MOPAC internal coordinates of N, CA, C and O (Angstrom, degrees):
PM7 1SCF
backbone

  N    0.0000 0     0.00 0     0.00 0    0    0    0
  C    1.4658 1     0.00 0     0.00 0    1    0    0
  C    1.4669 1   114.62 1     0.00 0    2    1    0
  O    1.2310 1   120.84 1   139.35 1    3    2    1
  N    1.3631 1   115.99 1   -40.65 1    3    2    1
  C    1.4928 1   118.59 1  -179.47 1    5    3    2
  C    1.5128 1   113.35 1   -66.07 1    6    5    3
  O    1.2310 1   121.78 1   154.47 1    7    6    5
  N    1.3954 1   114.20 1   -25.53 1    7    6    5
  C    1.4248 1   118.76 1   177.90 1    9    7    6
  C    1.4965 1   112.94 1   -72.30 1   10    9    7
  O    1.2310 1   121.51 1   145.61 1   11   10    9
  N    1.4649 1   114.72 1   -34.39 1   11   10    9
  C    1.4132 1   114.23 1   176.44 1   13   11   10
  C    1.4775 1   113.52 1   -69.69 1   14   13   11
  O    1.2310 1   118.52 1   140.87 1   15   14   13
  N    1.3121 1   120.43 1   -39.13 1   15   14   13
  C    1.5357 1   123.73 1   174.82 1   17   15   14
  C    1.4844 1   109.13 1   -62.45 1   18   17   15
  O    1.2310 1   119.89 1   137.39 1   19   18   17
  N    1.3377 1   117.82 1   -42.61 1   19   18   17
  C    1.5339 1   117.49 1  -176.94 1   21   19   18
  C    1.5090 1   108.08 1   -66.20 1   22   21   19
  O    1.2310 1   118.15 1   137.09 1   23   22   21
  N    1.3249 1   121.13 1   -42.91 1   23   22   21
  C    1.4263 1   124.29 1  -177.34 1   25   23   22
  C    1.5509 1   108.49 1   -65.73 1   26   25   23
  O    1.2310 1   121.90 1   139.62 1   27   26   25
  N    1.3391 1   113.97 1   -40.38 1   27   26   25
  C    1.5313 1   119.02 1  -179.55 1   29   27   26
  C    1.4869 1   110.93 1   -63.63 1   30   29   27
  O    1.2310 1   121.00 1   136.52 1   31   30   29
  N    1.3363 1   115.68 1   -43.48 1   31   30   29
  C    1.4870 1   120.64 1   179.62 1   33   31   30
  C    1.5004 1   110.92 1   -63.57 1   34   33   31
  O    1.2310 1   119.43 1   138.33 1   35   34   33
  N    1.3652 1   118.70 1   -41.67 1   35   34   33
  C    1.4462 1   126.89 1   179.87 1   37   35   34
  C    1.5554 1   110.35 1   -59.82 1   38   37   35
  O    1.2310 1   122.86 1   133.11 1   39   38   37
  N    1.3572 1   112.12 1   -46.89 1   39   38   37
  C    1.4258 1   118.32 1  -178.68 1   41   39   38
  C    1.5812 1   111.33 1   -66.94 1   42   41   39
  O    1.2310 1   121.00 1   141.81 1   43   42   41
  N    1.3069 1   115.68 1   -38.19 1   43   42   41
  C    1.4588 1   119.48 1   178.99 1   45   43   42
  C    1.5062 1   112.38 1   -66.61 1   46   45   43
  O    1.2310 1   120.04 1   144.04 1   47   46   45
  N    1.3344 1   117.53 1   -35.96 1   47   46   45
  C    1.5100 1   121.82 1   177.31 1   49   47   46
  C    1.5617 1   108.97 1   -66.30 1   50   49   47
  O    1.2310 1   121.47 1   136.10 1   51   50   49
  N    1.3966 1   114.80 1   -43.90 1   51   50   49
  C    1.4719 1   118.72 1  -179.39 1   53   51   50
  C    1.6167 1   108.92 1   -61.04 1   54   53   51
  O    1.2310 1   120.90 1   132.54 1   55   54   53
  N    1.2824 1   115.88 1   -47.46 1   55   54   53
  C    1.4514 1   120.97 1  -177.29 1   57   55   54
  C    1.4924 1   108.90 1   -65.60 1   58   57   55
  O    1.2310 1   118.08 1   136.72 1   59   58   57
  N    1.2558 1   121.27 1   -43.28 1   59   58   57
  C    1.4837 1   122.36 1  -179.74 1   61   59   58
  C    1.5182 1   109.60 1   -63.65 1   62   61   59
  O    1.2310 1   119.16 1   141.77 1   63   62   61
  N    1.3415 1   119.21 1   -38.23 1   63   62   61
  C    1.4661 1   120.68 1  -179.29 1   65   63   62
  C    1.5244 1   110.55 1   -65.91 1   66   65   63
  O    1.2310 1   120.51 1   140.23 1   67   66   65
  N    1.3528 1   116.63 1   -39.77 1   67   66   65
  C    1.5045 1   121.23 1  -171.84 1   69   67   66
  C    1.5104 1   112.74 1   -98.45 1   70   69   67
  O    1.2310 1   120.67 1  -176.62 1   71   70   69
  N    1.2808 1   116.32 1     3.38 1   71   70   69
  C    1.5406 1   117.88 1  -175.67 1   73   71   70
  C    1.5628 1   107.45 1   -66.83 1   74   73   71
  O    1.2310 1   116.99 1   133.46 1   75   74   73
  N    1.1702 1   123.33 1   -46.54 1   75   74   73
  C    1.5067 1   125.81 1  -176.97 1   77   75   74
  C    1.5582 1   106.91 1   -64.53 1   78   77   75
  O    1.2310 1   119.67 1   136.49 1   79   78   77
  N    1.2444 1   118.23 1   -43.51 1   79   78   77
  C    1.5228 1   119.40 1  -178.36 1   81   79   78
  C    1.5361 1   107.82 1   -63.32 1   82   81   79
  O    1.2310 1   118.82 1   136.59 1   83   82   81
  N    1.3588 1   119.85 1   -43.41 1   83   82   81
  C    1.4259 1   120.15 1   178.29 1   85   83   82
  C    1.5113 1   115.94 1   -62.90 1   86   85   83
  O    1.2310 1   122.69 1   141.24 1   87   86   85
  N    1.4089 1   112.46 1   -38.76 1   87   86   85
  C    1.3777 1   117.67 1   176.05 1   89   87   86
  C    1.5931 1   115.83 1   -60.99 1   90   89   87
  O    1.2310 1   123.09 1   137.51 1   91   90   89
  N    1.3708 1   111.69 1   -42.49 1   91   90   89
  C    1.4555 1   116.70 1   179.55 1   93   91   90
  C    1.5181 1   111.82 1   -67.46 1   94   93   91
  O    1.2310 1   120.11 1   140.47 1   95   94   93
  N    1.3691 1   117.40 1   -39.53 1   95   94   93
  C    1.3960 1   120.08 1   174.91 1   97   95   94
  C    1.4348 1   117.63 1   -58.85 1   98   97   95
  O    1.2310 1   122.03 1   136.86 1   99   98   97
  N    1.3222 1   113.73 1   -43.14 1   99   98   97
  C    1.5032 1   121.38 1   175.89 1  101   99   98
  C    1.5087 1   111.24 1   -59.98 1  102  101   99
  O    1.2310 1   120.75 1   134.99 1  103  102  101
  N    1.3760 1   116.17 1   -45.01 1  103  102  101
  C    1.4442 1   118.84 1  -179.77 1  105  103  102
  C    1.4979 1   115.75 1   -62.84 1  106  105  103
  O    1.2310 1   122.75 1   139.71 1  107  106  105
  N    1.3532 1   112.33 1   -40.29 1  107  106  105
  C    1.5032 1   117.19 1  -178.35 1  109  107  106
  C    1.5364 1   108.73 1   -70.58 1  110  109  107
  O    1.2310 1   120.13 1   141.50 1  111  110  109
  N    1.3128 1   117.35 1   -38.50 1  111  110  109
  C    1.4962 1   119.12 1  -177.52 1  113  111  110
  C    1.5725 1   109.21 1   -69.93 1  114  113  111
  O    1.2310 1   118.89 1   152.92 1  115  114  113
  N    1.3805 1   119.72 1   -27.08 1  115  114  113
  C    1.4990 1   121.13 1  -179.61 1  117  115  114
  C    1.5139 1   112.28 1   -91.29 1  118  117  115
  O    1.2310 1   118.94 1   162.86 1  119  118  117
  N    1.3441 1   119.63 1   -17.14 1  119  118  117
  C    1.4081 1   122.07 1  -178.98 1  121  119  118
  C    1.5133 1   112.46 1   -80.01 1  122  121  119
  O    1.2310 1   122.45 1   -51.61 1  123  122  121
  N    1.4039 1   112.91 1   128.39 1  123  122  121
  C    1.4628 1   117.76 1  -177.37 1  125  123  122
  C    1.5160 1   111.82 1   -86.22 1  126  125  123
  O    1.2310 1   121.10 1   172.77 1  127  126  125
  N    1.3648 1   115.50 1    -7.23 1  127  126  125
  C    1.5784 1   116.05 1   178.56 1  129  127  126
  C    1.5529 1   109.86 1   -73.40 1  130  129  127
  O    1.2310 1   118.91 1   158.10 1  131  130  129
  N    1.2829 1   119.68 1   -21.90 1  131  130  129
  C    1.4319 1   121.60 1   179.92 1  133  131  130
  C    1.5061 1   108.67 1   -79.92 1  134  133  131
  O    1.2310 1   121.82 1   -20.14 1  135  134  133
  N    1.3666 1   114.12 1   159.86 1  135  134  133
  C    1.4867 1   115.24 1   175.47 1  137  135  134
  C    1.4895 1   112.04 1   -74.26 1  138  137  135
  O    1.2310 1   122.23 1   -20.30 1  139  138  137
  N    1.3590 1   113.33 1   159.70 1  139  138  137
  C    1.5009 1   117.45 1  -176.55 1  141  139  138
  C    1.4790 1   111.52 1   -59.06 1  142  141  139
  O    1.2310 1   117.90 1   140.49 1  143  142  141
  N    1.3585 1   121.61 1   -39.51 1  143  142  141
  C    1.4484 1   122.77 1   178.03 1  145  143  142
  C    1.4903 1   114.54 1   -59.47 1  146  145  143
  O    1.2310 1   121.62 1   137.01 1  147  146  145
  N    1.3576 1   114.50 1   -42.99 1  147  146  145
  C    1.4974 1   120.17 1   176.78 1  149  147  146
  C    1.5392 1   109.01 1   -61.11 1  150  149  147
  O    1.2310 1   121.40 1   131.64 1  151  150  149
  N    1.2429 1   114.94 1   -48.36 1  151  150  149
  C    1.4675 1   118.94 1  -178.31 1  153  151  150
  C    1.5254 1   110.84 1   -59.24 1  154  153  151
  O    1.2310 1   120.55 1   135.91 1  155  154  153
  N    1.3554 1   116.56 1   -44.09 1  155  154  153
  C    1.4470 1   122.70 1  -178.23 1  157  155  154
  C    1.4966 1   110.13 1   -62.05 1  158  157  155
  O    1.2310 1   120.33 1   131.48 1  159  158  157
  N    1.3759 1   116.97 1   -48.52 1  159  158  157
  C    1.4767 1   123.10 1   176.92 1  161  159  158
  C    1.4486 1   111.56 1   -56.22 1  162  161  159
  O    1.2310 1   118.66 1   135.26 1  163  162  161
  N    1.3195 1   120.15 1   -44.74 1  163  162  161
  C    1.4775 1   121.84 1  -179.08 1  165  163  162
  C    1.5634 1   109.86 1   -67.92 1  166  165  163
  O    1.2310 1   119.17 1   145.65 1  167  166  165
  N    1.3175 1   119.19 1   -34.35 1  167  166  165
  C    1.3934 1   123.27 1   179.69 1  169  167  166
  C    1.5962 1   107.88 1   -67.09 1  170  169  167
  O    1.2310 1   121.49 1   134.59 1  171  170  169
  N    1.3746 1   114.76 1   -45.41 1  171  170  169
  C    1.4357 1   121.09 1  -175.81 1  173  171  170
  C    1.5444 1   108.59 1   -64.84 1  174  173  171
  O    1.2310 1   119.66 1   139.01 1  175  174  173
  N    1.3486 1   118.24 1   -40.99 1  175  174  173
  C    1.4557 1   121.21 1   179.44 1  177  175  174
  C    1.5024 1   109.99 1   -65.21 1  178  177  175
  O    1.2310 1   121.19 1   142.40 1  179  178  177
  N    1.4030 1   115.33 1   -37.60 1  179  178  177
  C    1.5011 1   117.67 1   179.52 1  181  179  178
  C    1.4486 1   110.98 1   -68.94 1  182  181  179
  O    1.2310 1   118.14 1   146.21 1  183  182  181
  N    1.2637 1   121.16 1   -33.79 1  183  182  181
  C    1.4902 1   121.04 1  -174.50 1  185  183  182
  C    1.5375 1   109.63 1   -84.81 1  186  185  183
  O    1.2310 1   119.70 1   165.03 1  187  186  185
  N    1.3495 1   118.18 1   -14.97 1  187  186  185
  C    1.4777 1   124.58 1   176.84 1  189  187  186
  C    1.5183 1   111.68 1   -76.03 1  190  189  187
  O    1.2310 1   120.42 1   158.16 1  191  190  189
  N    1.2818 1   116.80 1   -21.84 1  191  190  189
  C    1.4890 1   120.14 1   178.50 1  193  191  190
  C    1.4728 1   111.41 1   -70.22 1  194  193  191
  O    1.2310 1   119.83 1   -36.27 1  195  194  193
  N    1.3457 1   117.93 1   143.73 1  195  194  193
  C    1.4097 1   121.61 1  -174.64 1  197  195  194
  C    1.4928 1   108.60 1   -75.78 1  198  197  195
  O    1.2310 1   120.70 1   -18.57 1  199  198  197
  N    1.3546 1   116.26 1   161.43 1  199  198  197
  C    1.4690 1   120.59 1  -179.68 1  201  199  198
  C    1.5316 1   109.14 1   -75.10 1  202  201  199
  O    1.2310 1   119.19 1   166.35 1  203  202  201
  N    1.3347 1   119.14 1   -13.65 1  203  202  201
  C    1.4711 1   121.95 1   178.24 1  205  203  202
  C    1.5333 1   110.06 1   -68.55 1  206  205  203
  O    1.2310 1   120.88 1   156.86 1  207  206  205
  N    1.2663 1   115.92 1   -23.14 1  207  206  205
  C    1.3988 1   121.36 1  -174.90 1  209  207  206
  C    1.5706 1   113.50 1   -96.98 1  210  209  207
  O    1.2310 1   121.95 1  -163.25 1  211  210  209
  N    1.2784 1   113.87 1    16.75 1  211  210  209
  C    1.5008 1   119.28 1   178.60 1  213  211  210
  C    1.5090 1   110.78 1  -107.16 1  214  213  211
  O    1.2310 1   121.40 1   -21.45 1  215  214  213
  N    1.3390 1   114.93 1   158.55 1  215  214  213
  C    1.4465 1   123.33 1   178.89 1  217  215  214
  C    1.4658 1   113.67 1   -58.48 1  218  217  215
  O    1.2310 1   118.38 1   147.35 1  219  218  217
  N    1.3076 1   120.69 1   -32.65 1  219  218  217
  C    1.4554 1   123.60 1  -171.81 1  221  219  218
  C    1.6133 1   111.43 1   -69.90 1  222  221  219
  O    1.2310 1   121.74 1   167.96 1  223  222  221
  N    1.3161 1   114.27 1   -12.04 1  223  222  221
  C    1.5145 1   115.20 1   176.85 1  225  223  222
  C    1.4035 1   112.82 1   -76.68 1  226  225  223
  O    1.2310 1   119.58 1   154.54 1  227  226  225
  N    1.3564 1   118.41 1   -25.46 1  227  226  225
  C    1.5175 1   121.58 1  -172.34 1  229  227  226
  C    1.5886 1   105.63 1   -74.54 1  230  229  227
  O    1.2310 1   122.77 1   -34.76 1  231  230  229
  N    1.2862 1   112.30 1   145.24 1  231  230  229
  C    1.4643 1   120.96 1   177.47 1  233  231  230
  C    1.5249 1   106.64 1  -133.97 1  234  233  231
  O    1.2310 1   121.26 1   -46.21 1  235  234  233
  N    1.3958 1   115.19 1   133.79 1  235  234  233
  C    1.4979 1   117.05 1   173.59 1  237  235  234
  C    1.5187 1   109.96 1   -80.84 1  238  237  235
  O    1.2310 1   122.36 1   -44.29 1  239  238  237
  N    1.3324 1   113.08 1   135.71 1  239  238  237
  C    1.4871 1   119.22 1   175.85 1  241  239  238
  C    1.5483 1   109.93 1  -135.37 1  242  241  239
  O    1.2310 1   124.09 1   -26.07 1  243  242  241
  N    1.2905 1   109.75 1   153.93 1  243  242  241
  C    1.4556 1   119.72 1  -178.07 1  245  243  242
  C    1.5185 1   106.51 1   -65.31 1  246  245  243
  O    1.2310 1   121.30 1   -38.56 1  247  246  245
  N    1.3203 1   115.11 1   141.44 1  247  246  245
  C    1.4961 1   123.80 1  -178.93 1  249  247  246
  C    1.5264 1   110.50 1   -66.16 1  250  249  247
  O    1.2310 1   118.36 1   139.69 1  251  250  249
  N    1.2758 1   120.73 1   -40.31 1  251  250  249
  C    1.4048 1   123.88 1  -177.24 1  253  251  250
  C    1.5398 1   113.80 1   -91.05 1  254  253  251
  O    1.2310 1   117.92 1   133.71 1  255  254  253
  N    1.2145 1   121.57 1   -46.29 1  255  254  253
  C    1.5286 1   123.24 1  -175.22 1  257  255  254
  C    1.4181 1   114.74 1   -99.24 1  258  257  255
  O    1.2310 1   117.76 1   169.99 1  259  258  257
  N    1.3107 1   121.87 1   -10.01 1  259  258  257
  C    1.4787 1   126.57 1  -173.82 1  261  259  258
  C    1.5063 1   113.10 1    56.26 1  262  261  259
  O    1.2310 1   120.08 1  -151.80 1  263  262  261
  N    1.3243 1   117.45 1    28.20 1  263  262  261
  C    1.4665 1   123.55 1  -179.75 1  265  263  262
  C    1.6240 1   105.80 1   -87.05 1  266  265  263
  O    1.2310 1   121.43 1   -50.68 1  267  266  265
  N    1.2481 1   114.86 1   129.32 1  267  266  265
  C    1.5042 1   113.41 1   177.86 1  269  267  266
  C    1.5207 1   119.55 1  -108.48 1  270  269  267
  O    1.2310 1   122.20 1   178.43 1  271  270  269
  N    1.3719 1   113.39 1    -1.57 1  271  270  269
  C    1.4487 1   118.78 1   179.41 1  273  271  270
  C    1.5125 1   111.16 1   -80.76 1  274  273  271
  O    1.2310 1   117.23 1   136.81 1  275  274  273
  N    1.2577 1   122.89 1   -43.19 1  275  274  273
  C    1.4747 1   122.97 1  -174.88 1  277  275  274
  C    1.5586 1   106.74 1  -111.63 1  278  277  275
  O    1.2310 1   121.11 1  -112.75 1  279  278  277
  N    1.2958 1   115.49 1    67.25 1  279  278  277
  C    1.4574 1   122.64 1  -177.15 1  281  279  278
  C    1.4792 1   110.50 1  -107.10 1  282  281  279
  O    1.2310 1   122.67 1   -46.51 1  283  282  281
  N    1.3911 1   112.50 1   133.49 1  283  282  281
  C    1.4881 1   120.81 1   175.55 1  285  283  282
  C    1.5492 1   105.24 1   -96.87 1  286  285  283
  O    1.2310 1   120.77 1   -52.86 1  287  286  285
  N    1.3924 1   116.13 1   127.14 1  287  286  285
  C    1.4260 1   120.82 1   179.74 1  289  287  286
  C    1.5787 1   113.01 1   -66.94 1  290  289  287
  O    1.2310 1   121.11 1   145.24 1  291  290  289
  N    1.2851 1   115.48 1   -34.76 1  291  290  289
  C    1.4140 1   117.68 1  -175.80 1  293  291  290
  C    1.4909 1   116.94 1   -84.43 1  294  293  291
  O    1.2310 1   119.19 1   170.44 1  295  294  293
  N    1.3366 1   119.15 1    -9.56 1  295  294  293
  C    1.5251 1   119.96 1   179.59 1  297  295  294
  C    1.4701 1   109.37 1  -120.67 1  298  297  295
  O    1.2310 1   116.78 1   162.31 1  299  298  297
  N    1.3958 1   123.73 1   -17.69 1  299  298  297
  C    1.4700 1   120.14 1  -175.78 1  301  299  298
  C    1.5523 1   114.53 1    69.11 1  302  301  299
  O    1.2310 1   121.90 1  -166.06 1  303  302  301
  N    1.3825 1   113.98 1    13.94 1  303  302  301
  C    1.4540 1   116.32 1   173.68 1  305  303  302
  C    1.5468 1   110.20 1  -122.51 1  306  305  303
  O    1.2310 1   123.02 1   -20.98 1  307  306  305
  N    1.3240 1   111.82 1   159.02 1  307  306  305
  C    1.5197 1   114.31 1   177.96 1  309  307  306
  C    1.6070 1   107.88 1   -73.51 1  310  309  307
  O    1.2310 1   120.29 1    -4.87 1  311  310  309
  N    1.2170 1   117.04 1   175.13 1  311  310  309
  C    1.4982 1   124.89 1  -177.68 1  313  311  310
  C    1.5334 1   108.49 1   -65.22 1  314  313  311
  O    1.2310 1   119.61 1   134.45 1  315  314  313
  N    1.3089 1   118.35 1   -45.55 1  315  314  313
  C    1.4542 1   118.77 1  -179.48 1  317  315  314
  C    1.4662 1   115.96 1   -67.75 1  318  317  315
  O    1.2310 1   119.61 1   137.41 1  319  318  317
  N    1.3229 1   118.36 1   -42.59 1  319  318  317
  C    1.4283 1   124.06 1   177.68 1  321  319  318
  C    1.4964 1   109.36 1   -61.49 1  322  321  319
  O    1.2310 1   121.30 1   134.50 1  323  322  321
  N    1.3417 1   115.11 1   -45.50 1  323  322  321
  C    1.4963 1   122.66 1   179.26 1  325  323  322
  C    1.5703 1   110.80 1   -55.02 1  326  325  323
  O    1.2310 1   120.94 1   130.49 1  327  326  325
  N    1.3184 1   115.81 1   -49.51 1  327  326  325
  C    1.4216 1   124.70 1   178.17 1  329  327  326
  C    1.5440 1   110.08 1   -57.95 1  330  329  327
  O    1.2310 1   119.50 1   137.06 1  331  330  329
  N    1.2455 1   118.56 1   -42.94 1  331  330  329
  C    1.4619 1   122.18 1  -174.94 1  333  331  330
  C    1.5556 1   105.91 1   -69.93 1  334  333  331
  O    1.2310 1   120.27 1   137.84 1  335  334  333
  N    1.3299 1   117.09 1   -42.16 1  335  334  333
  C    1.4456 1   116.86 1   178.66 1  337  335  334
  C    1.5208 1   114.26 1   -65.47 1  338  337  335
  O    1.2310 1   120.56 1   147.87 1  339  338  337
  N    1.3264 1   116.54 1   -32.13 1  339  338  337
  C    1.4657 1   116.95 1  -179.36 1  341  339  338
  C    1.4301 1   108.79 1   -74.62 1  342  341  339
  O    1.2310 1   118.98 1   138.94 1  343  342  341
  N    1.4106 1   119.55 1   -41.06 1  343  342  341
  C    1.4057 1   122.42 1   179.44 1  345  343  342
  C    1.5245 1   112.39 1   -62.43 1  346  345  343
  O    1.2310 1   120.03 1   141.99 1  347  346  345
  N    1.3270 1   117.54 1   -38.01 1  347  346  345
  C    1.4687 1   118.10 1  -179.98 1  349  347  346
  C    1.5691 1   114.93 1   -78.27 1  350  349  347
  O    1.2310 1   122.24 1   171.21 1  351  350  349
  N    1.3649 1   113.32 1    -8.79 1  351  350  349
  C    1.5122 1   116.94 1   176.12 1  353  351  350
  C    1.5402 1   112.18 1    91.81 1  354  353  351
  O    1.2310 1   119.51 1  -168.13 1  355  354  353
  N    1.2696 1   118.55 1    11.87 1  355  354  353
  C    1.5484 1   117.44 1  -177.91 1  357  355  354
  C    1.5141 1   109.11 1   -81.36 1  358  357  355
  O    1.2310 1   117.86 1   159.65 1  359  358  357
  N    1.3057 1   121.68 1   -20.35 1  359  358  357
  C    1.4775 1   125.25 1   171.09 1  361  359  358
  C    1.4863 1   111.91 1  -108.73 1  362  361  359
  O    1.2310 1   121.03 1   -71.78 1  363  362  361
  N    1.2784 1   115.63 1   108.22 1  363  362  361
  C    1.4482 1   124.50 1  -176.26 1  365  363  362
  C    1.4414 1   111.93 1   -73.35 1  366  365  363
  O    1.2310 1   118.63 1   -28.78 1  367  366  365
  N    1.3121 1   120.22 1   151.22 1  367  366  365
  C    1.4909 1   124.52 1   175.89 1  369  367  366
  C    1.4737 1   114.30 1    82.35 1  370  369  367
  O    1.2310 1   118.25 1  -177.74 1  371  370  369
  N    1.3396 1   120.94 1     2.26 1  371  370  369
  C    1.4041 1   123.21 1  -179.08 1  373  371  370
  C    1.5016 1   107.83 1  -114.75 1  374  373  371
  O    1.2310 1   121.20 1   -42.45 1  375  374  373
  N    1.4007 1   115.31 1   137.55 1  375  374  373
  C    1.4377 1   118.96 1   173.73 1  377  375  374
  C    1.4760 1   109.50 1  -145.84 1  378  377  375
  O    1.2310 1   120.26 1   -24.05 1  379  378  377
  N    1.2844 1   117.11 1   155.95 1  379  378  377
  C    1.5090 1   118.85 1  -179.22 1  381  379  378
  C    1.5673 1   109.97 1   -73.18 1  382  381  379
  O    1.2310 1   123.25 1   -48.44 1  383  382  381
  N    1.3393 1   111.37 1   131.56 1  383  382  381
  C    1.3990 1   115.69 1   178.54 1  385  383  382
  C    1.6003 1   109.48 1  -112.82 1  386  385  383
  O    1.2310 1   119.70 1   -39.38 1  387  386  385
  N    1.3002 1   118.18 1   140.62 1  387  386  385
  C    1.4071 1   118.97 1   176.69 1  389  387  386
  C    1.5816 1   108.05 1  -131.56 1  390  389  387
  O    1.2310 1   122.84 1   -34.40 1  391  390  389
  N    1.3599 1   112.16 1   145.60 1  391  390  389
  C    1.4092 1   116.47 1   179.30 1  393  391  390
  C    1.4774 1   110.80 1  -128.85 1  394  393  391
  O    1.2310 1   120.10 1   180.00 1  395  394  393

């Protein structure tokens, strides 16, 4: 489990570091105001970057259970862990609603 977190943190740091560079290269390759050679060079640099350095590699996981299927974006917990925390009273202002 620790290896998954370490690998995820490493990937997030790499993506964060290269996010601006990727964005600039995409904008240059799509902008018609630049010359064709500049656009082509930007596109070739963009395609030469590995897939490991893209945002699509990142996956959100629960902090406690490392489950990524039932993940809530606003809490960083899985559904089951979130319900346990609400029932135990660790998260204030939440209560079970039924209709």
